[in-house]
One Martini backbone bead per residue (centre of mass of N, CA, C, O) as a GRO file, in nm:
protein
  195
    1LEU     BB    1   1.560 -11.287  -7.918
    2SER     BB    2   1.822 -11.300  -8.149
    3THR     BB    3   1.742 -11.068  -8.349
    4PRO     BB    4   1.694 -10.748  -8.444
    5GLY     BB    5   1.457 -10.808  -8.643
    6GLN     BB    6   1.261 -10.938  -8.437
    7VAL     BB    7   1.242 -10.700  -8.254
    8ALA     BB    8   1.132 -10.499  -8.464
    9MET     BB    9   0.884 -10.669  -8.537
   10LEU     BB   10   0.757 -10.677  -8.250
   11ALA     BB   11   0.738 -10.372  -8.205
   12THR     BB   12   0.549 -10.315  -8.440
   13LEU     BB   13   0.318 -10.504  -8.356
   14CYS     BB   14   0.265 -10.363  -8.083
   15ARG     BB   15   0.201 -10.085  -8.191
   16SER     BB   16  -0.041 -10.166  -8.383
   17SER     BB   17  -0.215 -10.306  -8.159
   18ARG     BB   18  -0.242 -10.051  -7.991
   19GLU     BB   19  -0.382  -9.862  -8.196
   20VAL     BB   20  -0.630 -10.047  -8.225
   21ALA     BB   21  -0.705 -10.069  -7.908
   22ASP     BB   22  -0.715  -9.741  -7.867
   23GLY     BB   23  -0.939  -9.681  -8.039
   24PRO     BB   24  -1.254  -9.536  -8.056
   25ALA     BB   25  -1.399  -9.767  -8.214
   26VAL     BB   26  -1.338 -10.000  -8.026
   27TRP     BB   27  -1.441  -9.883  -7.753
   28GLY     BB   28  -1.727  -9.827  -7.852
   29LYS     BB   29  -1.803 -10.119  -7.907
   30LEU     BB   30  -1.742 -10.234  -7.632
   31LEU     BB   31  -1.938 -10.056  -7.473
   32ASN     BB   32  -2.202 -10.131  -7.626
   33ARG     BB   33  -2.183 -10.431  -7.540
   34TRP     BB   34  -2.144 -10.402  -7.223
   35TYR     BB   35  -2.309 -10.120  -7.249
   36PRO     BB   36  -2.584  -9.991  -7.269
   37LYS     BB   37  -2.699  -9.682  -7.354
   38ALA     BB   38  -2.883  -9.634  -7.103
   39THR     BB   39  -2.635  -9.655  -6.889
   40LEU     BB   40  -2.470  -9.404  -7.001
   41MET     BB   41  -2.707  -9.238  -6.908
   42ASN     BB   42  -2.852  -8.988  -6.728
   43PRO     BB   43  -3.169  -9.007  -6.603
   44ASP     BB   44  -3.199  -8.721  -6.477
   45TYR     BB   45  -3.124  -8.563  -6.727
   46LEU     BB   46  -3.334  -8.673  -6.910
   47ALA     BB   47  -3.586  -8.593  -6.745
   48GLN     BB   48  -3.524  -8.288  -6.747
   49ALA     BB   49  -3.524  -8.243  -7.045
   50GLU     BB   50  -3.808  -8.348  -7.101
   51LEU     BB   51  -3.955  -8.146  -6.916
   52GLU     BB   52  -3.857  -7.887  -7.059
   53LYS     BB   53  -3.982  -7.951  -7.331
   54ARG     BB   54  -4.277  -7.960  -7.229
   55LEU     BB   55  -4.293  -7.673  -7.102
   56GLU     BB   56  -4.223  -7.519  -7.361
   57ALA     BB   57  -4.469  -7.625  -7.526
   58ALA     BB   58  -4.683  -7.513  -7.321
   59LEU     BB   59  -4.582  -7.202  -7.331
   60ASP     BB   60  -4.597  -7.183  -7.658
   61ASN     BB   61  -4.818  -6.913  -7.654
   62ASP     BB   62  -5.058  -6.656  -7.654
   63TYR     BB   63  -5.176  -6.690  -7.367
   64THR     BB   64  -4.907  -6.643  -7.209
   65LEU     BB   65  -4.858  -6.365  -7.310
   66ALA     BB   66  -5.130  -6.236  -7.221
   67ALA     BB   67  -5.106  -6.306  -6.915
   68LEU     BB   68  -4.845  -6.143  -6.860
   69CYS     BB   69  -4.936  -5.861  -6.988
   70ARG     BB   70  -5.231  -5.837  -6.830
   71ARG     BB   71  -5.168  -5.913  -6.517
   72LEU     BB   72  -4.938  -5.719  -6.529
   73GLU     BB   73  -4.753  -5.454  -6.469
   74ASN     BB   74  -4.645  -5.217  -6.671
   75ASP     BB   75  -4.327  -5.093  -6.663
   76THR     BB   76  -4.216  -5.279  -6.423
   77ALA     BB   77  -4.055  -5.414  -6.165
   78LEU     BB   78  -4.006  -5.776  -6.161
   79ASP     BB   79  -4.023  -6.071  -6.035
   80ILE     BB   80  -4.013  -6.398  -6.103
   81GLY     BB   81  -4.250  -6.478  -5.915
   82ASP     BB   82  -4.463  -6.298  -6.048
   83LEU     BB   83  -4.457  -6.437  -6.324
   84LEU     BB   84  -4.523  -6.724  -6.223
   85ARG     BB   85  -4.814  -6.641  -6.091
   86ALA     BB   86  -4.937  -6.540  -6.379
   87LEU     BB   87  -4.951  -6.817  -6.472
   88PRO     BB   88  -5.159  -7.080  -6.571
   89GLN     BB   89  -4.895  -7.253  -6.547
   90GLN     BB   90  -4.651  -7.456  -6.468
   91THR     BB   91  -4.298  -7.368  -6.406
   92THR     BB   92  -3.986  -7.264  -6.478
   93PRO     BB   93  -3.756  -7.020  -6.486
   94LYS     BB   94  -3.598  -7.122  -6.741
   95VAL     BB   95  -3.839  -7.131  -6.926
   96LEU     BB   96  -3.948  -6.851  -6.895
   97ILE     BB   97  -3.685  -6.707  -6.998
   98LYS     BB   98  -3.695  -6.835  -7.277
   99PHE     BB   99  -3.975  -6.719  -7.353
  100MET     BB  100  -3.898  -6.416  -7.320
  101SER     BB  101  -3.659  -6.421  -7.535
  102SER     BB  102  -3.876  -6.478  -7.778
  103HIS     BB  103  -4.001  -6.176  -7.667
  104PRO     BB  104  -3.839  -5.877  -7.694
  105GLU     BB  105  -4.091  -5.668  -7.707
  106ASN     BB  106  -4.224  -5.761  -7.412
  107PHE     BB  107  -3.934  -5.812  -7.273
  108LYS     BB  108  -3.721  -5.722  -6.988
  109GLN     BB  109  -3.401  -5.662  -6.837
  110ALA     BB  110  -3.209  -5.599  -6.595
  111PRO     BB  111  -2.881  -5.535  -6.555
  112ASP     BB  112  -2.862  -5.746  -6.299
  113GLY     BB  113  -3.095  -5.989  -6.372
  114LYS     BB  114  -3.350  -5.983  -6.136
  115LYS     BB  115  -3.537  -5.814  -6.323
  116PHE     BB  116  -3.864  -5.751  -6.481
  117ALA     BB  117  -4.046  -5.657  -6.781
  118VAL     BB  118  -4.364  -5.562  -6.916
  119CYS     BB  119  -4.539  -5.524  -7.251
  120LEU     BB  120  -4.814  -5.503  -7.448
  121LYS     BB  121  -4.749  -5.210  -7.608
  122PRO     BB  122  -4.452  -5.119  -7.751
  123HIS     BB  123  -4.538  -4.950  -8.024
  124GLU     BB  124  -4.710  -4.732  -7.821
  125GLY     BB  125  -4.513  -4.642  -7.578
  126GLY     BB  126  -4.478  -4.858  -7.329
  127TRP     BB  127  -4.184  -4.767  -7.287
  128LYS     BB  128  -4.031  -4.591  -7.009
  129ALA     BB  129  -3.881  -4.689  -6.746
  130CYS     BB  130  -3.759  -4.971  -6.917
  131LYS     BB  131  -3.612  -4.890  -7.199
  132ASP     BB  132  -3.293  -4.943  -7.104
  133TRP     BB  133  -3.323  -5.223  -7.109
  134ARG     BB  134  -3.270  -5.544  -7.170
  135THR     BB  135  -3.277  -5.829  -7.301
  136VAL     BB  136  -3.338  -6.147  -7.255
  137ASN     BB  137  -3.134  -6.391  -7.103
  138PRO     BB  138  -3.116  -6.743  -7.156
  139PHE     BB  139  -2.806  -6.818  -7.032
  140GLN     BB  140  -2.871  -6.747  -6.760
  141THR     BB  141  -2.916  -6.773  -6.436
  142PRO     BB  142  -3.181  -6.788  -6.266
  143PRO     BB  143  -3.360  -6.641  -6.041
  144VAL     BB  144  -3.468  -6.650  -5.729
  145PRO     BB  145  -3.756  -6.662  -5.590
  146LYS     BB  146  -3.956  -6.451  -5.403
  147ASP     BB  147  -4.104  -6.544  -5.068
  148ASP     BB  148  -4.342  -6.449  -4.790
  149GLY     BB  149  -4.642  -6.596  -4.810
  150SER     BB  150  -4.839  -6.338  -4.930
  151GLY     BB  151  -4.770  -6.316  -5.263
  152SER     BB  152  -4.532  -6.145  -5.248
  153SER     BB  153  -4.190  -6.023  -5.346
  154SER     BB  154  -4.137  -5.861  -5.095
  155GLY     BB  155  -3.908  -5.974  -4.936
  156GLY     BB  156  -3.782  -6.211  -4.755
  157PRO     BB  157  -3.671  -6.514  -4.793
  158ASN     BB  158  -3.479  -6.735  -4.969
  159LYS     BB  159  -3.688  -6.947  -5.153
  160ALA     BB  160  -3.819  -7.208  -5.281
  161PRO     BB  161  -4.048  -7.285  -5.478
  162GLY     BB  162  -4.361  -7.379  -5.462
  163ALA     BB  163  -4.632  -7.547  -5.515
  164VAL     BB  164  -4.886  -7.470  -5.734
  165PRO     BB  165  -5.200  -7.483  -5.762
  166MET     BB  166  -5.429  -7.575  -5.979
  167GLY     BB  167  -5.652  -7.371  -6.106
  168ARG     BB  168  -5.961  -7.217  -6.149
  169PRO     BB  169  -6.182  -7.042  -6.268
  170THR     BB  170  -6.393  -6.831  -6.107
  171GLU     BB  171  -6.659  -6.904  -6.249
  172LEU     BB  172  -6.645  -7.217  -6.189
  173LYS     BB  173  -6.647  -7.193  -5.890
  174LYS     BB  174  -6.914  -7.058  -5.859
  175GLN     BB  175  -7.078  -7.267  -6.008
  176GLU     BB  176  -7.018  -7.503  -5.817
  177THR     BB  177  -7.137  -7.384  -5.559
  178GLU     BB  178  -7.425  -7.345  -5.669
  179VAL     BB  179  -7.471  -7.650  -5.725
  180ARG     BB  180  -7.426  -7.748  -5.438
  181LYS     BB  181  -7.650  -7.578  -5.307
  182SER     BB  182  -7.885  -7.687  -5.480
  183ASP     BB  183  -7.842  -7.987  -5.412
  184GLY     BB  184  -7.869  -7.959  -5.105
  185ALA     BB  185  -8.160  -7.830  -5.108
  186SER     BB  186  -8.300  -8.065  -5.259
  187SER     BB  187  -8.227  -8.294  -5.057
  188GLN     BB  188  -8.368  -8.170  -4.812
  189ALA     BB  189  -8.648  -8.159  -4.929
  190VAL     BB  190  -8.676  -8.468  -4.980
  191GLU     BB  191  -8.626  -8.555  -4.679
  192GLY     BB  192  -8.866  -8.382  -4.559
  193ALA     BB  193  -9.104  -8.527  -4.743
  194ALA     BB  194  -9.048  -8.786  -4.627
  195PRO     BB  195  -9.219  -9.028  -4.413
   0.00000   0.00000   0.00000
């Protein structure tokens, strides 16, 4: 470059091309062309988010509220594991805490954040022992459920919760066993009668 004007013009061109090339719109377009959107997202995060949405939708009903308030002792300190075992369906502690925070009149959390209390009829003086507890905080990390293998939450090492088999109501189990017994007895009678 022989003249200072050419140097200044070249410098200006370089600066303007750099601004264009470094802009977020340009890089966004290039990334979308080179890498489809599906590969830019973490598939584990997407699967976990989708699972939590489905669990929240399954938990958000009056039956869940009734199951927690009627199956558990009211106005006493309970571990998160006790609450999870009282539910009719499987869920995660995070989703359960989010559900409890949406019903502040029925659920309270201890000041240390590790214990919870339920109350079926809070408007009729149901809160006595835990009335000074705070409402459930959905933004804190949920406590790890305690399980000693015997079904109670007192003592035992801190273990991750195991999968709980989906049970059937007691009446249906009894009815199924009666049907099996009657089918077994009738098939034995038919075999004994055959020559």
